[in-house]
Structure formats: structure tokens, C-alpha cells
C-alpha positions in Angstrom: -81.9 82.4 148.0 -81.6 79.1 146.2 -84.4 76.9 145.0 -84.5 73.3 146.2 -83.0 71.9 143.0 -80.2 74.5 143.0 -79.4 73.6 146.5 -79.4 69.9 145.8 -77.1 70.3 142.8 -74.7 72.5 144.8 -74.6 70.0 147.6 -74.0 67.1 145.1 -71.2 68.9 143.4 -69.5 69.8 146.7 -69.8 66.2 148.0 -68.3 64.7 144.9 -65.4 67.3 144.8 -64.6 66.6 148.4 -64.6 62.8 147.7 -63.0 62.6 144.3 -61.2 65.9 143.8 -63.0 66.5 140.5 -66.5 67.6 139.7 -69.1 65.1 138.6 -70.1 64.8 135.0 -73.3 66.4 133.7 -74.8 62.9 133.3 -74.1 62.1 136.9 -75.6 65.4 138.0 -78.7 64.7 135.9 -79.1 61.2 137.4 -78.5 62.5 140.9 -81.3 65.1 140.6 -83.6 62.8 138.6 -83.8 65.1 135.6 -84.7 64.0 132.2 -82.1 65.9 130.2 -78.8 67.7 130.7 -80.4 71.0 129.7 -81.9 71.3 133.1 -78.4 70.9 134.6 -77.1 73.7 132.4 -79.8 76.0 133.6 -79.1 75.2 137.3 -75.4 75.7 136.9 -76.0 79.0 135.1 -78.2 80.1 138.0 -75.6 79.1 140.6 -72.9 80.9 138.7 -75.0 84.1 138.4 -75.6 84.0 142.2 -71.8 83.6 142.9 -71.8 80.1 144.3 -69.8 78.5 141.6 -67.5 79.4 138.8 -66.9 77.6 135.5 -63.1 77.2 134.9 -61.9 78.2 131.4 -60.2 75.8 129.1 -61.3 72.8 131.2 -63.9 70.3 130.2 -67.0 70.8 132.4 -64.8 71.9 135.3 -66.3 73.8 138.2 -65.1 75.6 141.3 -67.2 76.2 144.4 -66.8 79.8 145.6 -69.1 79.7 148.5 -71.9 77.7 150.1 -75.2 78.8 151.8 -74.9 79.3 155.6 -76.8 76.1 156.3 -74.3 74.0 154.4 -71.2 75.8 155.8 -72.4 75.0 159.3 -72.4 71.3 158.4 -68.6 71.5 158.0 -67.7 72.6 154.5 -63.9 73.1 154.0 -62.9 74.7 150.7 -60.3 72.7 148.7 -57.7 74.7 146.7 -56.1 72.9 143.8 -52.8 74.5 142.8 -51.6 74.7 139.2 -54.7 76.4 137.9 -54.9 80.0 136.6 -51.8 82.0 137.3 -53.8 85.2 137.7 -55.8 84.0 140.7 -55.2 86.4 143.7 -52.9 85.1 146.3 -55.2 86.3 149.0 -57.7 83.6 148.0 -55.4 81.0 149.7 -55.2 81.4 153.5 -51.5 81.7 154.5 -51.8 79.2 157.3 -53.0 76.4 154.9 -50.3 76.8 152.3 -47.9 73.8 152.6 -46.8 71.3 150.1 -45.5 67.7 150.2 -43.3 66.0 147.6 -44.9 63.0 146.0 -43.3 60.6 143.5 -44.7 60.8 140.0 -44.9 57.1 139.0 -44.6 57.6 135.3 -47.7 57.8 133.1 -51.2 56.3 133.3 -53.5 55.8 130.4 -56.9 57.4 130.3 -57.6 55.5 127.1 -56.1 52.2 126.0 -54.2 50.7 128.9 -50.4 51.1 128.9 -47.8 49.0 130.7 -48.1 48.9 134.4 -46.4 51.7 136.3 -43.2 50.4 137.9 -40.8 53.2 138.8 -40.5 56.8 140.0 -40.0 59.2 137.1 -39.7 62.4 139.2 -41.4 64.2 142.2 -43.9 66.9 142.4 -45.0 69.3 145.1 -48.6 68.7 146.1 -50.7 70.9 148.5 -51.1 69.0 151.7 -54.9 69.8 151.8 -55.3 67.7 148.7 -54.2 64.5 150.4 -57.0 62.3 151.7 -56.5 60.4 155.0 -53.2 58.9 156.3 -52.5 56.5 153.5 -49.6 56.6 151.1 -50.1 58.8 148.0 -48.4 59.1 144.6 -48.9 61.0 141.4 -49.3 60.0 137.8 -49.2 61.9 134.5 -52.4 61.3 132.4 -52.1 60.2 128.8 -55.3 60.1 126.7 -58.7 61.6 126.8 -61.1 58.9 127.9 -61.8 60.7 131.2 -62.3 64.1 129.8 -65.9 64.4 130.8 -64.8 63.9 134.4 -62.5 66.9 134.0 -59.3 64.9 133.5 -57.4 65.9 130.4 -54.3 64.6 128.6 -51.2 65.9 130.4 -52.9 66.4 133.8 -51.2 65.1 137.0 -53.6 63.0 139.1 -53.0 62.4 142.8 -53.7 58.9 143.9 -54.3 57.5 147.4 -53.0 53.9 147.6 -55.7 51.5 148.4 -56.8 48.0 147.3 -60.5 48.5 147.4 -63.0 50.9 145.8 -66.6 52.0 146.0 -68.8 52.0 143.0 -68.3 55.3 141.2 -64.8 55.9 142.4 -62.1 56.9 139.8 -59.3 54.4 140.3 -56.0 53.2 139.0 -56.8 49.7 137.9 -54.2 47.0 137.2 -55.4 44.5 134.6 -53.8 41.1 134.4 -50.9 42.4 136.5 -49.6 44.0 133.3 -51.7 47.1 132.3 -52.6 50.1 134.3 -55.5 52.5 133.4 -57.4 55.3 135.0 -61.2 54.6 135.0 -64.4 54.9 136.9 -65.0 51.7 139.0 -68.3 49.9 138.6 -69.6 46.4 139.4 -71.9 44.1 137.4 -72.6 40.9 139.2 -69.2 39.2 139.6 -67.6 41.4 137.0 -65.7 44.7 137.2 -66.6 47.4 134.8 -63.9 50.0 134.0 -65.9 52.9 132.7 -64.6 55.8 130.6 -65.9 59.3 130.9 -65.9 59.8 127.1 -68.6 58.3 124.8 -65.9 57.5 122.2 -64.6 54.7 124.5 -66.4 51.5 125.5 -66.4 50.3 129.0 -64.2 47.3 129.7 -66.0 44.4 131.5 -63.7 42.0 133.2 -63.8 39.2 135.8 -62.8 40.6 139.2 -59.9 38.2 139.3 -58.3 40.1 136.5 -58.5 43.5 138.0 -56.6 44.9 141.0 -57.3 48.4 142.4 -54.1 50.2 143.0 -55.5 53.5 144.4 -58.3 56.1 144.2 -58.2 59.5 142.7 -58.1 62.3 145.4 -56.8 65.3 143.5 -55.7 66.8 140.2 -53.1 69.3 139.2 -53.0 71.2 135.9 -50.6 73.7 134.6 -50.9 76.0 131.6 
């Protein structure tokens, strides 16, 4: 049986993974549960792991996998999301046969998770992506990540991110942002008055604060693929 805080954290992690395709950062967990320090989050995560509800993924910065949910949460409509390209030794039986299908998405070059690079313009190759990873009916594409500014959001250099095309974003979304119609970058989207804040998930990088007229949202992160 879980404590109230353990249940709140599990629900928050599940909600964010269903929405963004990646777990929230420890800072976001701390703020969501109104805790004073990240040490409390570490204790809650350890407790959830010991009880078999989550698993910490090796060699991935603060990456978590939800293994199960309490009965009450499952009745509310939980659907596990399986991200391919993780550990090769995962048992095949963990993936229901009827849900295994893949779609070919264009990989539109590289996207900077750091200093913005030139805007993505053309298809470099295609990649097979699990259909369950695609969110909604909109168009999707993939990008190869370059840089480490989103590492605390579980996004590493060399990862492939799956993006749903859309021109709007909610505060907190991880988006592909086009700056001055020339530079593309992968950042968390914030607002500050009439300004757009492109926020990194790495304390080594400062947030970029720009007039909203200089920033166009090109899509929202819905999934991530990693190979070893």
C-alpha cells in the first residue's frame, strides 16, 4: 500500500510521461509535490522502486519506467507506453503482440539541445517508430538530438526525438522552436509576460528570453528513441 505522497508522485510521473514521452525532472517532481528538497523525491522514488511500481533505467539521466499502477489508477484508464530502442535484453513477452506495429517517420536532420543550429530543412533518412508512441492524428517527424542541454529531462546527445507537428504549445511542453526563422532548438516552453522563455534542462545553460514574434513553435515532443 502506498502513502499519499508516493501515490501523488507516481500519478505525476505517469501523467507527464503520457503527455511528454519522457519523465519529469527531479525539480519538477519537487515542485509538484511541494517538497523543500530533492532528497524527499529520492526517498519516494526509492520506495516506489522497492515496491515494484517503477524502475530506474540504467545509463540514462534520471530516466524512469512505470511497471505498474495501483488498481485505483488503472481503473482511471492507464495505458502503458512502450518505447523501443531501450535495453536489448528486455523480454519480448513484455510487449503485447497485438500492439506491436511501427510506422516510418522522416528524420529531419539534427536538432540542437544546446546552442541553436541552422533550421531543419530536409529529410535525412527514415526511422521505424512504434505506432503507440504517436500522439493524436497530426503529422509527426523525428530529429536527432545534438547537445546536452536537455539531459535532466532524460534527453541525451544522440537520441532520436519524435515530434508532433503543431504551432502552439502549453507552458511546460518540450518543443521544437524556430528562432528568427533561421535557428531550430529543442527546449522547454515557458511564458513571461509577452516574452517566450526557451528553458534548458541543464543548469550549465541559461534560458533564452525572446519576444514571441521571434519564436515559432514547430512541434511538441511526444516520444524518444535510444539505442545502445
